[in-house]
Backbone as ProteinMPNN parsed JSONL, in Angstrom:
{"seq_chain_A": "MEFVESVALSREIEQLERELGDLRRRVDEDDSSFTTLEGQIDALRHRLTETRDTMRLRERELTEKKAALADVQRLERLEAYEQEIAKLRETAGRLSTSAKGYLSELDTYDGEVLMLRKLAKEMREVFGGDDQRVVAVETALSEQAQQLGGLWETVLGATKWRLREGDTVEAGSNGLSNDLQNRTEDGRAPLRILEYFTKS", "coords_chain_A": {"N_chain_A": [[104.837, -131.462, -48.536], [104.499, -128.934, -49.619], [101.781, -129.042, -49.96], [100.794, -128.906, -47.38], [101.541, -126.342, -46.668], [99.942, -124.799, -48.393], [97.408, -125.402, -47.447], [97.518, -124.265, -44.905], [97.881, -121.611, -45.599], [95.503, -121.171, -46.906], [93.696, -121.427, -44.795], [94.472, -119.23, -43.281], [93.822, -117.204, -45.027], [91.047, -117.535, -45.158], [90.43, -116.916, -42.488], [91.251, -114.277, -42.363], [89.515, -113.196, -44.233], [87.051, -113.582, -42.924], [87.445, -111.95, -40.693], [87.743, -109.558, -42.031], [85.218, -109.314, -43.139], [83.677, -109.067, -40.829], [84.684, -106.627, -39.916], [83.864, -104.985, -41.996], [81.08, -105.09, -41.678], [80.848, -103.878, -39.18], [81.803, -101.376, -39.86], [79.788, -100.547, -41.617], [77.606, -100.543, -39.83], [78.476, -98.641, -37.957], [78.712, -96.477, -39.641], [76.052, -96.14, -40.372], [74.968, -95.537, -37.848], [76.332, -93.154, -37.362], [75.349, -91.596, -39.421], [72.703, -91.443, -38.569], [73.079, -90.056, -36.145], [74.057, -87.648, -37.135], [71.784, -86.752, -38.452], [70.102, -86.434, -36.23], [71.5, -84.424, -34.884], [71.312, -82.333, -36.732], [68.562, -81.979, -36.619], [68.283, -81.189, -33.957], [69.752, -78.796, -34.056], [68.135, -77.313, -35.774], [65.795, -77.202, -34.246], [66.778, -75.783, -32.047], [67.393, -73.335, -33.234], [64.807, -72.54, -33.994], [63.68, -72.345, -31.432], [65.212, -70.271, -30.296], [64.486, -68.175, -32.003], [61.759, -68.02, -31.391], [61.967, -67.329, -28.689], [63.165, -64.76, -28.843], [61.072, -63.446, -30.135], [59.066, -63.617, -28.165], [60.301, -62.145, -26.144], [60.373, -59.623, -27.346], [57.627, -59.189, -27.597], [56.95, -59.152, -24.875], [58.317, -56.87, -24.002], [56.939, -54.937, -25.48], [54.367, -55.262, -24.398], [54.792, -54.511, -21.737], [55.457, -51.828, -22.101], [53.045, -50.93, -23.164], [51.373, -51.427, -20.973], [52.448, -49.621, -19.118], [51.773, -47.224, -20.384], [48.967, -47.383, -20.316], [48.503, -47.462, -17.531], [49.531, -44.959, -16.842], [47.73, -43.305, -18.24], [45.35, -44.009, -16.922], [45.992, -43.05, -14.399], [46.159, -40.323, -14.909], [43.556, -39.824, -15.715], [42.271, -40.109, -13.358], [42.105, -37.711, -12.066], [40.092, -36.353, -10.702], [39.771, -37.741, -8.325], [42.21, -37.162, -7.168], [41.943, -34.417, -6.836], [39.876, -34.392, -4.959], [41.189, -35.64, -2.828], [43.142, -33.706, -2.33], [41.542, -31.541, -1.476], [40.414, -32.659, 0.799], [42.687, -33.044, 2.376], [43.505, -30.386, 2.584], [41.381, -29.408, 4.078], [41.754, -30.753, 6.529], [44.205, -29.657, 7.182], [43.538, -26.971, 7.466], [41.838, -27.102, 9.695], [43.648, -28.045, 11.608], [45.45, -25.911, 11.585], [43.885, -23.828, 12.575], [43.431, -24.814, 15.126], [46.062, -24.774, 16.045], [46.625, -22.004, 16.0], [44.773, -21.156, 17.879], [45.727, -22.446, 20.202], [48.179, -21.171, 20.285], [47.442, -18.541, 20.836], [46.43, -18.931, 23.391], [48.74, -19.792, 24.68], [50.373, -17.493, 24.416], [48.9, -15.764, 26.011], [49.229, -16.982, 28.503], [51.993, -16.681, 28.821], [52.277, -13.873, 28.902], [50.81, -13.352, 31.19], [52.351, -14.704, 33.087], [54.75, -13.326, 32.897], [53.951, -10.806, 33.791], [53.311, -11.556, 36.373], [55.841, -12.3, 37.299], [57.147, -9.844, 37.231], [55.741, -8.404, 39.194], [56.362, -10.015, 41.38], [59.112, -9.627, 41.581], [59.154, -6.973, 42.343], [58.039, -7.173, 44.847], [59.314, -9.33, 46.275], [61.965, -9.186, 45.486], [64.704, -9.522, 43.145], [66.4, -11.696, 43.574], [65.023, -13.607, 44.875], [63.967, -16.944, 45.513], [61.54, -17.828, 44.502], [60.946, -15.986, 42.51], [63.091, -16.493, 40.798], [62.42, -19.09, 40.005], [60.085, -18.694, 38.459], [61.06, -17.036, 36.398], [62.95, -18.755, 35.303], [61.317, -20.791, 34.329], [59.958, -19.4, 32.293], [62.128, -18.831, 30.589], [63.051, -21.404, 29.922], [60.846, -22.451, 28.521], [60.775, -20.726, 26.33], [63.186, -21.392, 25.064], [62.725, -24.087, 24.536], [60.604, -24.042, 22.702], [61.662, -22.596, 20.684], [62.842, -23.903, 18.483], [60.551, -24.923, 17.31], [59.207, -22.633, 16.362], [60.987, -21.84, 14.338], [60.778, -24.049, 12.669], [58.058, -24.0, 11.867], [58.008, -21.528, 10.587], [59.853, -21.991, 8.501], [58.441, -23.943, 7.095], [56.284, -22.587, 6.077], [57.08, -20.183, 4.948], [58.123, -20.284, 2.265], [55.826, -20.992, 0.967], [54.206, -18.79, 1.259], [55.644, -17.033, -0.248], [55.809, -18.094, -2.869], [53.562, -19.687, -3.294], [51.174, -22.414, -3.748], [49.711, -22.829, -5.985], [48.988, -23.629, -9.426], [50.165, -21.773, -11.99], [48.653, -20.084, -14.748], [49.538, -21.288, -17.901], [51.948, -22.189, -16.983], [54.374, -24.795, -16.266], [53.78, -26.38, -14.153], [54.056, -27.209, -10.686], [55.557, -24.932, -8.285], [59.116, -24.484, -8.206], [60.302, -25.052, -5.722], [58.295, -26.486, -4.302], [58.006, -28.59, -6.107], [60.536, -29.846, -5.948], [60.528, -30.615, -3.252], [58.39, -32.359, -3.263], [59.323, -34.373, -4.962], [61.497, -35.471, -3.539], [60.217, -36.293, -1.293], [59.989, -34.72, 1.021], [58.135, -32.803, 1.648], [55.779, -32.945, 3.494], [56.875, -33.34, 6.02], [58.28, -31.691, 7.772], [57.307, -30.275, 10.162], [56.242, -32.462, 11.517], [58.569, -33.988, 11.92], [59.865, -32.369, 13.753], [58.229, -32.538, 16.076], [58.46, -35.26, 16.518], [61.172, -35.562, 17.184], [61.155, -34.038, 19.478]], "CA_chain_A": [[105.186, -130.285, -47.756], [103.851, -127.787, -50.251], [100.338, -129.169, -49.708], [100.558, -128.426, -45.998], [101.664, -124.885, -46.661], [98.781, -124.231, -49.081], [96.266, -125.531, -46.538], [97.689, -123.261, -43.85], [97.62, -120.301, -46.181], [94.06, -121.079, -47.174], [93.027, -121.165, -43.523], [94.761, -117.851, -42.887], [93.035, -116.338, -45.898], [89.659, -117.607, -44.692], [90.344, -116.178, -41.223], [91.338, -112.85, -42.673], [88.281, -112.8, -44.912], [86.01, -113.474, -41.89], [87.699, -110.74, -39.914], [87.451, -108.407, -42.896], [83.759, -109.223, -43.235], [83.197, -108.494, -39.565], [85.05, -105.203, -39.876], [83.016, -104.254, -42.932], [79.748, -104.956, -41.059], [80.959, -102.861, -38.137], [81.897, -100.064, -40.526], [78.448, -100.217, -42.106], [76.766, -100.216, -38.674], [78.921, -97.357, -37.403], [78.362, -95.436, -40.61], [74.612, -95.921, -40.24], [74.753, -94.831, -36.586], [76.849, -91.798, -37.523], [74.376, -90.882, -40.252], [71.554, -91.168, -37.7], [73.468, -88.988, -35.216], [74.112, -86.394, -37.89], [70.39, -86.319, -38.65], [69.597, -85.935, -34.944], [72.167, -83.144, -34.609], [70.682, -81.339, -37.597], [67.223, -81.713, -36.087], [68.467, -80.392, -32.742], [70.152, -77.45, -34.459], [66.946, -76.659, -36.315], [64.899, -76.909, -33.132], [67.41, -74.728, -31.255], [67.198, -72.087, -33.97], [63.405, -72.156, -33.842], [63.453, -71.942, -30.04], [65.807, -68.951, -30.121], [63.637, -67.209, -32.703], [60.537, -67.864, -30.601], [62.33, -66.605, -27.476], [63.323, -63.357, -29.211], [59.74, -62.928, -30.415], [58.381, -63.442, -26.884], [60.938, -61.032, -25.448], [59.901, -58.397, -27.981], [56.225, -59.03, -27.21], [56.92, -58.78, -23.467], [58.714, -55.46, -23.921], [55.833, -54.134, -26.004], [53.266, -55.332, -23.433], [55.163, -53.691, -20.583], [55.325, -50.431, -22.505], [51.606, -50.659, -23.281], [50.842, -51.367, -19.606], [52.881, -48.349, -18.526], [50.962, -46.171, -20.997], [47.596, -47.501, -19.799], [48.52, -47.046, -16.132], [49.713, -43.501, -16.822], [46.466, -42.71, -18.658], [44.396, -44.203, -15.83], [46.352, -42.135, -13.302], [45.795, -38.968, -15.314], [42.097, -39.728, -15.757], [41.769, -40.129, -11.975], [42.411, -36.403, -11.483], [39.034, -35.941, -9.773], [40.098, -38.328, -7.021], [43.338, -36.406, -6.603], [41.394, -33.139, -6.381], [39.146, -34.659, -3.713], [42.188, -35.879, -1.773], [43.74, -32.411, -1.993], [40.58, -30.762, -0.696], [40.295, -33.286, 2.117], [43.905, -32.728, 3.115], [43.464, -28.958, 2.898], [40.435, -29.242, 5.182], [42.404, -31.158, 7.778], [45.247, -28.682, 7.471], [42.881, -25.763, 7.96], [41.394, -27.369, 11.076], [44.836, -28.106, 12.461], [46.017, -24.57, 11.688], [43.04, -23.064, 13.501], [43.745, -25.302, 16.47], [47.399, -24.285, 16.4], [46.523, -20.577, 16.31], [44.055, -21.03, 19.152], [46.662, -22.804, 21.269], [49.209, -20.141, 20.328], [46.856, -17.419, 21.578], [46.38, -19.317, 24.811], [50.127, -19.799, 25.166], [50.816, -16.097, 24.565], [48.233, -15.214, 27.197], [49.882, -17.528, 29.689], [53.318, -16.067, 28.928], [52.112, -12.497, 29.355], [50.364, -13.38, 32.58], [53.466, -15.119, 33.939], [55.706, -12.217, 32.915], [53.4, -9.795, 34.7], [53.467, -12.093, 37.725], [57.26, -12.231, 37.659], [57.467, -8.432, 37.5], [55.192, -8.053, 40.503], [57.101, -10.756, 42.405], [60.403, -8.963, 41.765], [58.926, -5.75, 43.107], [57.687, -7.504, 46.241], [60.274, -10.234, 46.919], [63.334, -8.951, 45.05], [65.099, -10.336, 42.008], [67.147, -12.89, 43.986], [64.148, -14.537, 45.594], [63.894, -18.256, 44.855], [60.278, -17.935, 43.772], [61.095, -15.187, 41.291], [64.006, -17.238, 39.922], [61.695, -20.242, 39.455], [59.184, -18.215, 37.408], [61.859, -16.573, 35.255], [63.553, -19.943, 34.697], [60.266, -21.462, 33.552], [59.751, -18.629, 31.069], [63.294, -19.006, 29.729], [63.077, -22.773, 29.418], [59.802, -22.617, 27.511], [61.189, -19.995, 25.134], [64.216, -22.187, 24.396], [62.143, -25.349, 24.066], [59.738, -23.813, 21.548], [62.361, -21.835, 19.655], [62.974, -24.748, 17.298], [59.241, -25.052, 16.676], [58.924, -21.41, 15.583], [61.803, -21.893, 13.134], [60.235, -25.085, 11.79], [56.804, -23.506, 11.289], [58.348, -20.455, 9.657], [60.465, -22.59, 7.319], [57.452, -24.717, 6.348], [55.259, -21.713, 5.496], [57.64, -18.999, 4.296], [58.212, -20.433, 0.816], [54.465, -21.043, 0.43], [53.736, -17.406, 1.186], [56.408, -16.342, -1.283], [55.548, -18.618, -4.209], [52.225, -20.275, -3.38], [51.089, -23.801, -4.22], [48.832, -22.932, -7.151], [49.588, -23.767, -10.753], [49.876, -20.568, -12.751], [48.215, -20.318, -16.127], [50.632, -21.322, -18.844], [53.174, -22.723, -16.378], [54.551, -26.236, -16.457], [53.38, -27.168, -12.989], [54.262, -26.666, -9.361], [56.743, -24.116, -8.113], [60.326, -25.31, -8.142], [60.527, -25.512, -4.35], [57.326, -27.549, -4.008], [58.334, -29.731, -6.964], [61.694, -30.532, -5.37], [60.134, -31.25, -1.985], [57.511, -33.484, -3.595], [60.11, -35.451, -5.557], [62.33, -36.167, -2.555], [59.375, -36.772, -0.197], [60.198, -33.971, 2.246], [57.157, -31.738, 1.802], [54.881, -32.918, 4.637], [57.477, -33.943, 7.197], [59.084, -30.788, 8.578], [56.755, -30.084, 11.502], [56.143, -33.798, 12.136], [59.9, -34.356, 12.372], [60.186, -31.62, 14.965], [57.549, -33.12, 17.219], [59.013, -36.598, 16.764], [62.42, -35.375, 17.907], [60.872, -33.509, 20.813]], "C_chain_A": [[104.497, -129.047, -48.316], [102.344, -127.829, -50.016], [99.981, -128.629, -48.333], [100.598, -126.919, -45.964], [100.461, -124.227, -47.33], [97.536, -124.3, -48.212], [96.327, -124.457, -45.462], [97.384, -121.871, -44.385], [96.129, -120.098, -46.457], [93.289, -120.742, -45.893], [93.262, -119.711, -43.077], [93.954, -116.869, -43.734], [91.572, -116.316, -45.474], [89.465, -116.812, -43.41], [90.359, -114.676, -41.46], [90.071, -112.35, -43.356], [87.13, -112.65, -43.919], [86.185, -112.18, -41.085], [87.369, -109.483, -40.73], [85.943, -108.221, -43.044], [83.164, -108.61, -41.975], [83.489, -106.995, -39.501], [84.17, -104.376, -40.815], [81.599, -104.06, -42.374], [79.767, -103.884, -39.982], [81.047, -101.461, -38.731], [80.518, -99.627, -41.018], [77.532, -99.789, -40.952], [77.142, -98.848, -38.092], [78.562, -96.207, -38.339], [76.881, -95.1, -40.542], [74.298, -95.136, -38.961], [75.192, -93.369, -36.699], [75.883, -90.95, -38.35], [73.142, -90.509, -39.434], [71.857, -90.019, -36.745], [73.533, -87.637, -35.916], [72.715, -85.832, -38.119], [69.807, -85.749, -37.364], [70.202, -84.576, -34.598], [71.557, -82.035, -35.457], [69.292, -80.965, -37.086], [67.304, -80.848, -34.825], [68.867, -78.954, -33.061], [68.96, -76.658, -34.982], [65.99, -76.259, -35.189], [65.449, -75.792, -32.248], [67.231, -73.373, -31.929], [65.759, -71.595, -33.837], [63.106, -71.661, -32.43], [64.012, -70.545, -29.778], [64.965, -67.873, -30.797], [62.358, -66.941, -31.922], [60.812, -67.068, -29.333], [62.48, -65.108, -27.757], [61.968, -62.7, -29.467], [58.983, -62.66, -29.119], [58.985, -62.287, -26.089], [60.466, -59.693, -26.019], [58.44, -58.131, -27.61], [56.101, -58.58, -25.759], [57.282, -57.307, -23.285], [57.585, -54.544, -24.39], [54.662, -54.113, -25.021], [53.559, -54.472, -22.21], [55.02, -52.202, -20.902], [53.852, -50.038, -22.604], [50.967, -50.542, -21.903], [51.207, -50.05, -18.94], [52.052, -47.191, -19.077], [49.538, -46.182, -20.45], [47.531, -47.029, -18.345], [48.679, -45.536, -16.003], [48.414, -42.8, -17.197], [45.421, -42.831, -17.556], [44.68, -43.236, -14.682], [45.956, -40.7, -13.65], [44.278, -38.774, -15.318], [41.48, -39.732, -14.358], [42.017, -38.797, -11.278], [41.353, -35.949, -10.479], [39.284, -36.509, -8.376], [41.229, -37.56, -6.347], [42.875, -35.043, -6.106], [40.664, -33.315, -5.059], [40.109, -34.894, -2.558], [42.847, -34.58, -1.34], [42.81, -31.588, -1.123], [40.426, -31.334, 0.715], [41.509, -32.957, 2.987], [43.927, -31.261, 3.512], [42.5, -28.675, 4.051], [41.05, -29.617, 6.522], [43.472, -30.16, 8.181], [44.647, -27.409, 8.038], [42.421, -25.936, 9.401], [42.576, -27.394, 12.033], [45.442, -26.724, 12.661], [45.2, -23.699, 12.652], [43.289, -23.499, 14.941], [45.086, -24.795, 16.951], [47.346, -22.818, 16.795], [45.8, -20.344, 17.627], [44.973, -21.354, 20.326], [47.767, -21.754, 21.417], [48.706, -18.909, 21.068], [46.836, -17.712, 23.069], [47.773, -19.288, 25.422], [50.632, -18.372, 25.392], [50.183, -15.451, 25.796], [48.883, -15.693, 28.475], [51.26, -16.899, 29.896], [53.214, -14.643, 29.453], [51.702, -12.437, 30.823], [51.519, -13.722, 33.514], [54.537, -14.037, 33.994], [55.241, -11.102, 33.85], [53.555, -10.238, 36.149], [54.909, -12.001, 38.193], [57.664, -10.804, 37.987], [56.975, -8.012, 38.882], [55.953, -8.747, 41.623], [58.469, -10.128, 42.653], [60.259, -7.7, 42.601], [58.685, -6.044, 44.587], [58.804, -8.29, 46.931], [61.734, -9.945, 46.561], [63.751, -9.938, 43.971], [65.818, -11.617, 42.38], [66.279, -13.916, 44.695], [63.984, -15.826, 44.775], [62.63, -18.406, 44.03], [60.326, -17.155, 42.462], [61.988, -15.914, 40.282], [63.29, -18.414, 39.26], [60.784, -19.818, 38.304], [59.971, -17.794, 36.171], [62.538, -17.744, 34.539], [62.55, -20.68, 33.824], [60.005, -20.736, 32.241], [60.897, -18.834, 30.078], [63.338, -20.397, 29.113], [62.041, -22.997, 28.331], [60.169, -21.907, 26.216], [62.232, -20.787, 24.355], [63.63, -23.464, 23.792], [61.331, -25.15, 22.791], [60.43, -23.029, 20.437], [62.513, -22.623, 18.361], [61.662, -24.904, 16.557], [58.922, -23.831, 15.832], [59.722, -21.422, 14.277], [61.246, -22.913, 12.135], [58.965, -24.618, 11.097], [57.087, -22.418, 10.266], [58.943, -21.022, 8.37], [59.458, -23.326, 6.455], [56.432, -23.839, 5.643], [55.831, -20.57, 4.685], [57.643, -19.123, 2.785], [56.834, -20.531, 0.174], [53.888, -19.638, 0.293], [54.416, -16.669, 0.035], [55.986, -16.795, -2.679], [54.135, -19.167, -4.373], [52.273, -21.678, -3.95], [50.314, -23.92, -5.521], [49.622, -23.059, -8.426], [49.19, -22.555, -11.569], [49.473, -20.933, -14.181], [49.409, -20.248, -17.06], [51.911, -21.876, -18.271], [53.218, -24.217, -16.57], [54.128, -27.038, -15.249], [53.668, -26.451, -11.699], [55.476, -25.755, -9.332], [57.948, -25.018, -7.93], [60.537, -25.877, -6.753], [59.595, -26.659, -4.001], [57.613, -28.782, -4.839], [59.486, -30.53, -6.38], [61.32, -31.254, -4.091], [59.241, -32.456, -2.235], [58.317, -34.659, -4.115], [60.943, -36.181, -4.525], [61.563, -36.534, -1.3], [59.49, -35.971, 1.075], [59.062, -33.02, 2.564], [56.359, -31.799, 3.104], [55.539, -33.232, 5.975], [58.145, -32.956, 8.15], [58.561, -30.651, 10.015], [56.657, -31.422, 12.231], [57.485, -34.252, 12.667], [60.257, -33.63, 13.672], [59.529, -32.241, 16.188], [58.059, -34.522, 17.545], [60.301, -36.506, 17.558], [62.17, -34.899, 19.337], [60.323, -34.602, 21.702]], "O_chain_A": [[103.977, -128.22, -47.568], [101.701, -126.787, -49.889], [98.96, -127.962, -48.168], [99.776, -126.286, -45.302], [100.005, -123.183, -46.865], [96.707, -123.39, -48.224], [95.322, -123.82, -45.144], [96.725, -121.062, -43.73], [95.58, -119.012, -46.268], [92.379, -119.914, -45.886], [92.356, -119.055, -42.562], [93.469, -115.85, -43.242], [90.933, -115.265, -45.427], [88.463, -116.114, -43.252], [89.602, -113.916, -40.857], [89.609, -111.238, -43.101], [86.325, -111.724, -44.031], [85.237, -111.436, -40.834], [86.813, -108.507, -40.227], [85.454, -107.092, -43.071], [82.277, -107.758, -42.033], [82.645, -106.202, -39.084], [83.78, -103.251, -40.505], [80.989, -103.008, -42.566], [78.839, -103.082, -39.869], [80.474, -100.502, -38.214], [80.132, -98.47, -40.853], [76.785, -98.816, -41.064], [76.284, -98.021, -37.781], [78.169, -95.124, -37.906], [76.491, -93.936, -40.639], [73.488, -94.209, -38.968], [74.519, -92.466, -36.203], [75.627, -89.783, -38.051], [72.599, -89.414, -39.575], [71.033, -89.126, -36.545], [73.12, -86.616, -35.365], [72.479, -84.63, -38.003], [69.115, -84.731, -37.378], [69.515, -83.69, -34.087], [71.313, -80.932, -34.968], [68.896, -79.799, -37.113], [66.523, -79.915, -34.638], [68.391, -78.012, -32.428], [68.8, -75.478, -34.669], [65.451, -75.153, -35.168], [64.693, -74.954, -31.755], [66.947, -72.377, -31.263], [65.509, -70.413, -33.603], [62.376, -70.687, -32.245], [63.368, -69.729, -29.118], [64.754, -66.796, -30.24], [61.919, -65.798, -31.798], [60.001, -66.232, -28.934], [61.979, -64.281, -26.995], [61.735, -61.556, -29.075], [58.339, -61.621, -28.972], [58.261, -61.536, -25.434], [60.195, -58.751, -25.275], [58.06, -56.992, -27.341], [55.264, -57.738, -25.433], [56.642, -56.589, -22.518], [57.31, -53.513, -23.777], [54.032, -53.073, -24.829], [52.672, -53.784, -21.704], [54.529, -51.422, -20.086], [53.461, -48.95, -22.182], [50.124, -49.674, -21.677], [50.375, -49.433, -18.275], [51.673, -46.285, -18.335], [48.97, -45.13, -20.155], [46.622, -46.29, -17.966], [48.042, -44.907, -15.158], [48.029, -41.82, -16.56], [44.69, -41.88, -17.28], [43.767, -42.679, -14.074], [45.479, -39.954, -12.794], [43.778, -37.704, -14.972], [40.307, -39.399, -14.192], [42.129, -38.744, -10.054], [41.668, -35.246, -9.519], [39.039, -35.841, -7.372], [41.218, -37.335, -5.137], [43.35, -34.56, -5.078], [40.805, -32.499, -4.148], [39.885, -34.414, -1.447], [43.089, -34.36, -0.153], [43.246, -30.998, -0.134], [40.323, -30.593, 1.693], [41.379, -32.637, 4.169], [44.314, -30.919, 4.63], [42.762, -27.816, 4.893], [40.896, -28.907, 7.516], [43.636, -29.85, 9.361], [45.184, -26.831, 8.983], [42.589, -25.04, 10.229], [42.515, -26.836, 13.128], [45.894, -26.391, 13.756], [45.758, -22.933, 13.438], [43.352, -22.676, 15.853], [45.24, -24.429, 18.117], [47.94, -22.418, 17.796], [46.16, -19.453, 18.397], [44.998, -20.631, 21.322], [48.233, -21.481, 22.523], [49.448, -18.298, 21.838], [47.176, -16.865, 23.895], [47.961, -18.817, 26.544], [51.239, -18.075, 26.421], [50.83, -14.697, 26.523], [49.07, -14.923, 29.418], [51.648, -16.616, 31.03], [53.968, -14.247, 30.341], [52.175, -11.597, 31.589], [51.667, -13.129, 34.583], [55.169, -13.849, 35.034], [56.033, -10.53, 34.6], [53.877, -9.444, 37.032], [55.173, -11.664, 39.347], [58.437, -10.574, 38.918], [57.69, -7.357, 39.64], [56.174, -8.165, 42.685], [58.941, -10.092, 43.789], [61.1, -7.387, 43.443], [59.076, -5.27, 45.46], [59.199, -7.953, 48.047], [62.642, -10.405, 47.252], [63.224, -11.047, 43.89], [65.849, -12.551, 41.578], [66.761, -14.984, 45.073], [63.88, -15.807, 43.549], [62.645, -19.041, 42.976], [59.813, -17.606, 41.437], [61.698, -15.952, 39.087], [63.525, -18.703, 38.087], [60.716, -20.504, 37.285], [59.612, -18.141, 35.046], [62.683, -17.729, 33.316], [62.875, -21.135, 32.728], [59.847, -21.369, 31.197], [60.67, -18.992, 28.878], [63.626, -20.55, 27.926], [62.32, -23.657, 27.331], [59.907, -22.42, 25.128], [62.175, -20.851, 23.127], [63.991, -23.867, 22.686], [61.364, -25.995, 21.896], [59.853, -22.821, 19.369], [62.336, -22.079, 17.271], [61.642, -25.005, 15.33], [58.423, -23.962, 14.715], [59.196, -21.055, 13.226], [61.24, -22.68, 10.926], [58.801, -24.81, 9.892], [56.475, -22.39, 9.198], [58.584, -20.589, 7.275], [59.584, -23.346, 5.231], [55.776, -24.293, 4.705], [55.144, -20.031, 3.817], [57.224, -18.202, 2.084], [56.666, -20.205, -1.001], [53.175, -19.336, -0.664], [53.822, -15.784, -0.58], [55.824, -15.966, -3.575], [53.573, -19.119, -5.467], [53.265, -22.088, -4.553], [50.26, -25.001, -6.106], [50.78, -22.649, -8.502], [48.005, -22.332, -11.814], [49.899, -21.948, -14.733], [50.189, -19.296, -17.029], [52.889, -22.025, -19.004], [52.237, -24.837, -16.981], [54.115, -28.267, -15.306], [53.542, -25.229, -11.615], [56.319, -25.793, -10.228], [57.813, -26.18, -7.545], [60.905, -27.042, -6.604], [60.029, -27.681, -3.471], [57.482, -29.903, -4.347], [59.423, -31.758, -6.322], [61.749, -32.386, -3.869], [59.316, -33.453, -1.517], [58.045, -35.807, -3.765], [61.09, -37.4, -4.615], [62.151, -37.027, -0.339], [59.126, -36.475, 2.138], [59.027, -32.471, 3.665], [56.262, -30.775, 3.781], [54.839, -33.378, 6.977], [58.544, -33.351, 9.246], [59.3, -30.888, 10.97], [56.954, -31.506, 13.422], [57.554, -34.839, 13.747], [60.871, -34.206, 14.571], [60.18, -32.449, 17.212], [58.086, -34.924, 18.708], [60.511, -37.273, 18.497], [62.864, -35.294, 20.274], [60.021, -34.354, 22.87]]}, "name": "protein", "num_of_chains": 1, "seq": "MEFVESVALSREIEQLERELGDLRRRVDEDDSSFTTLEGQIDALRHRLTETRDTMRLRERELTEKKAALADVQRLERLEAYEQEIAKLRETAGRLSTSAKGYLSELDTYDGEVLMLRKLAKEMREVFGGDDQRVVAVETALSEQAQQLGGLWETVLGATKWRLREGDTVEAGSNGLSNDLQNRTEDGRAPLRILEYFTKS"}
């Protein structure tokens, strides 16, 4: 009976030893895998640190390049002053031609108004103030005066401040007059008369 029990115990011990051996191999394998993973994680951390450092360096270089580009573009724009002078002269030439045309048309308009007023006066003397023909002439004169009233205000507003301050840069000054500077910055300078005709 005791012999049977010793055999059974021996078999159980052998089974346990096999299982223990298997567990030890698995522990060794897992430990090796874990060590490998730790090495990979360390490598990834190192690479991530290097990538972040490189990214910061590129960002700093990009900022410096953008600043350098802005400086170069500003210098190029300042060095192109001759082109800006030519553009100013060309624009002034067109403005002068347009102004002469405007004054010529204004003279013609004034002549027509005076002629029509004289005609209306004579018609009143002949036909009377209530005559339909006289009323038609006087109505036409009144309508034209009202229609162009806004134009006179627009032209006056667009030229009055120029007559008062001028567009030239004074010696020792910082630049354009305050009014012209403000109009240039908000883009309103050339649009006053154009806006009037667009609305009309």
